[in-house]
N, C-alpha and C positions, 0 to 999 in steps of 0.2 A: 504494500500500500504506500503510495507516495505521500509526502508531507504536504499538508495544506498550509499555504503561506499568504502573505500580503497580495502578491500578484494574482494568485488563484482567486482570492476574495474579490479583488477589483474586477477581474474578468467576469466572474459570476454576476456581480452587480451591473456591469455594463450590458451583459447579455439578457439577464432576466429582470433587473431592477430590484432584486431582493436577495437577502441572504438569511439562511435559517439559523436558529439558535445553536443547532448541532454544529454548524460550520464555525460559528463564533467560538465554541468550546475547543475546536481543533487548533485555533490560532495560538501562537506563542503570545505571551503578555505584551512584548514590545510591538509585534505586528498588530495586535488588537488595539492597543493604545494609539498607534499611528493611524490605523484605518479609521477609527472613530473620530480622530481629529480631522482627517481628510474629508470624511463624510459631512462633518459640521460645516467646513469651509465650502464644500461642494454644494450643499443645500442652500447656504446663505448667499454665495456669490455667483454660482453657476445655475441657479434655479433648478437643480437636479438633472441637468443635461448629462446623460451618461457618458458622452464622448469627452467631457471636460474633467472627469475623474482621473487623477494621475495614475498612469499604468505601472510605474515603478516606484518603489519605496525611496523616499528621500534619504533615509539612513544608509541604504545600500549604495546610493549614488555618491554620498560623501565618502564611503569606504573605498569605492572604485577610484575616486579622484586622488586619495591619499596614496594608493598603491602605484 
């Protein structure tokens, strides 16, 4: 079974517009915290447009830049 992470959750939100509580439980705390913050911003500033939800984790982008 593959690991469910931030990118998987975003993809699911973009495709279906929803995410189940079971999927929330599968996320690591850091991914969950970041996803919830992104959802808040997304709902407030992008009016829930699925294509405006960031596809990649900001934390992972920062790590890539450091390497």
